[in-house]
C-alpha positions in Angstrom: -15.1 14.0 -8.3 -14.5 13.7 -4.5 -13.3 11.0 -2.2 -15.8 10.4 0.6 -15.0 9.5 4.2 -17.5 8.2 6.8 -17.3 6.5 10.2 -19.3 5.7 13.3 -22.6 5.0 11.6 -23.3 2.3 14.3 -25.9 0.7 12.0 -28.4 -1.2 14.1 -31.9 -2.6 13.5 -33.2 -0.3 16.3 -32.4 2.8 14.1 -33.8 2.0 10.7 -33.7 5.6 9.6 -29.9 5.7 9.8 -29.7 2.5 7.7 -31.9 4.2 5.2 -29.6 7.2 5.2 -26.6 5.0 4.5 -28.5 3.2 1.7 -29.4 6.6 0.2 -25.8 7.7 0.2 -24.7 4.6 -1.6 -27.4 4.8 -4.2 -27.0 8.6 -4.7 -24.1 10.9 -4.0 -21.5 8.1 -3.6 -22.1 6.9 -7.2 -20.1 9.9 -8.4 -17.3 9.5 -5.9 -13.7 8.5 -6.7 -13.8 6.2 -3.7 -15.6 5.7 -0.3 -13.6 5.1 2.9 -15.4 3.7 5.9 -13.2 4.3 9.0 -14.7 2.0 11.4 -17.9 1.3 13.4 -20.1 0.8 10.4 -22.1 -1.4 12.6 -23.2 -1.0 16.2 -21.8 -4.4 16.9 -20.5 -7.4 14.9 -20.7 -10.9 16.1 -19.2 -12.7 13.1 -19.5 -13.0 9.4 -21.9 -15.8 9.8 -24.6 -13.6 11.4 -27.9 -14.4 9.7 -29.8 -11.3 10.8 -31.4 -9.2 8.1 -29.3 -6.1 8.6 -25.9 -7.4 7.6 -27.4 -8.9 4.5 -29.1 -5.6 3.5 -25.9 -3.6 4.1 -23.9 -6.0 2.1 -26.3 -5.7 -0.9 -26.3 -1.9 -0.8 -22.5 -1.7 -0.4 -21.8 -4.3 -3.1 -24.1 -2.4 -5.5 -21.9 0.7 -5.2 -18.8 -1.4 -5.8 -20.4 -3.0 -8.8 -21.1 0.5 -10.1 -17.4 1.1 -10.2 -16.7 3.0 -6.9 -14.0 1.3 -4.8 -14.9 0.9 -1.1 -12.4 0.7 1.7 -13.2 -0.5 5.2 -11.2 -0.1 8.4 -12.2 -1.8 11.6 -13.6 0.2 14.5 -14.0 -0.7 18.1 -17.5 -2.1 17.5 -17.0 -4.1 14.3 -13.4 -5.3 14.7 -14.6 -8.9 14.0 -15.7 -8.1 10.5 -13.8 -10.5 8.4 -12.7 -11.2 4.8 -15.8 -13.2 4.0 -18.2 -10.4 4.7 -15.9 -7.8 3.2 -15.9 -9.9 -0.1 -19.7 -10.1 0.0 -20.0 -6.4 0.5 -17.4 -5.5 -2.1 -15.2 -3.8 0.4 -11.4 -3.8 0.6 -10.1 -4.2 4.2 -7.6 -1.6 5.4 -5.0 -1.8 8.2 -5.3 0.7 11.0 -3.4 2.9 10.6 -2.7 3.3 6.9 -1.4 6.0 4.6 -3.0 7.0 1.3 -2.3 9.6 -1.3 -5.2 12.1 -1.2 -5.1 15.1 -3.5 -1.3 14.8 -3.8 -0.7 14.7 -0.1 0.1 11.6 2.0 -2.7 11.3 4.5 -2.9 9.0 7.5 -6.2 7.2 8.1 -7.2 5.7 11.5 -10.3 4.7 13.4 -9.0 6.8 16.3 -9.5 4.6 19.3 -5.8 3.9 19.7 -5.2 7.6 20.1 -7.3 7.7 23.3 -4.4 6.6 25.5 -5.7 8.3 28.6 -8.7 5.9 28.7 -6.6 3.1 30.3 -9.6 0.8 31.0 -10.7 0.9 27.4 -7.2 0.2 26.1 -7.0 -2.9 28.3 -10.3 -4.1 27.0 -9.2 -3.4 23.4 -6.0 -5.5 23.9 -8.1 -8.4 25.2 -10.6 -8.5 22.4 -8.1 -7.9 19.6 -6.1 -11.0 20.7 -6.5 -13.7 18.0 -7.0 -16.5 20.6 -9.8 -14.6 22.2 -11.4 -13.9 18.8 -11.2 -17.6 17.8 -12.9 -18.7 21.1 -15.6 -16.0 20.7 -16.4 -16.9 17.1 -16.7 -20.6 18.0 -19.7 -19.8 20.3 -23.3 -20.2 19.1 -24.8 -17.1 17.5 -27.2 -16.7 20.4 -24.4 -16.5 22.9 -22.5 -14.0 20.8 -25.6 -11.8 20.5 -26.0 -11.9 24.3 -22.4 -11.0 24.8 -22.6 -8.1 22.3 -25.7 -6.7 24.1 -23.9 -6.9 27.4 -20.8 -5.2 25.9 -22.9 -2.3 24.6 -24.5 -1.8 28.0 -21.0 -1.8 29.7 -19.8 0.6 27.1 -22.7 3.0 27.8 -21.9 2.7 31.6 -18.2 3.4 31.0 -19.0 6.4 28.9 -21.3 7.9 31.4 -18.9 7.4 34.3 -15.7 8.6 32.5 -14.6 12.2 32.1 -15.1 13.3 28.5 -11.5 14.5 28.1 -10.2 11.1 29.0 -12.1 9.6 26.2 -10.7 12.1 23.7 -7.4 11.7 21.8 -4.2 12.3 23.6 -2.2 15.1 21.8 1.1 13.4 22.4 -0.2 10.2 20.8 -1.4 12.3 17.8 2.0 14.0 17.4 3.8 10.7 17.7 1.7 8.9 15.1 2.1 11.8 12.6 5.9 11.8 13.1 6.2 8.0 12.8 4.4 8.0 9.4 6.0 11.3 8.1 2.6 12.9 7.4 0.9 16.2 8.3 -2.7 15.2 7.7 -4.7 12.8 9.7 -8.4 11.7 9.3 -10.1 9.6 11.9 -13.4 8.9 13.7 -14.3 7.3 17.0 -14.6 10.3 19.3 -17.9 11.6 17.7 -16.5 15.1 17.9 -16.4 16.4 14.3 -13.9 19.2 13.8 -10.8 20.2 11.9 -7.9 20.8 14.3 -4.8 22.7 13.1 -1.7 22.0 15.1 2.0 22.9 15.1 4.1 19.8 14.4 7.8 20.6 14.7 7.4 24.1 13.3 5.0 23.1 10.4 1.2 23.1 10.3 -0.6 19.8 10.5 -4.3 19.0 10.4 -6.4 16.4 12.3 -9.9 16.0 10.8 -12.4 14.2 13.0 -15.4 12.6 11.3 -18.9 12.9 12.7 -21.1 10.0 13.9 -24.5 9.0 12.5 -26.6 8.7 15.6 -29.0 11.5 14.6 -28.1 12.3 11.0 -25.6 11.5 8.3 -22.1 12.9 8.3 -19.8 12.8 5.2 -16.4 14.3 4.6 -15.7 15.1 1.0 -12.2 15.7 -0.2 -11.4 16.9 -3.7 
């Protein structure tokens, strides 16, 4: 059996076919997996575990069904769903992972990340990330009414699209020095991450030894699953 890795699904009610693809994965191929790892941005946005919209409820049911079938599911926060909390994770049958974290995969220690912290050249994004990851900011945001939070999320998505269109693509990609540093600090030579929407397997020289950086694909137009094992 294989271990499955996905990220950047950006599930949203405006793209029901992608939600259907996710549901099909959980009801089909994933039932035979050793484990499923979701490395961030499962949702296009997340306004709190108390969101009463239909989409989070459907996703929780599908994901919980896979867990109840005996397949462990691990979730790492992305830059869109960093507010997803323990309550929703429990309802969906997911185990929350720290970013970064190291797992044993096929006998090799492997570093898992969402990937946004590696994009150190995107200074404006890193400032925004530091703001919204602050616990005080999150408490204040989650205390607002759902309607206000939905409006904020819509505005944030619009600002993100504007930032993406106005920023050079290489600035939004990972910084190689940041990649080398994180591999060295964790003593690993294999990294799997998402975020950049640039699926590829990069081989690099790390202190005279070969290391690999595998980038997961996004789900904007189709599904994308990495199978290991």
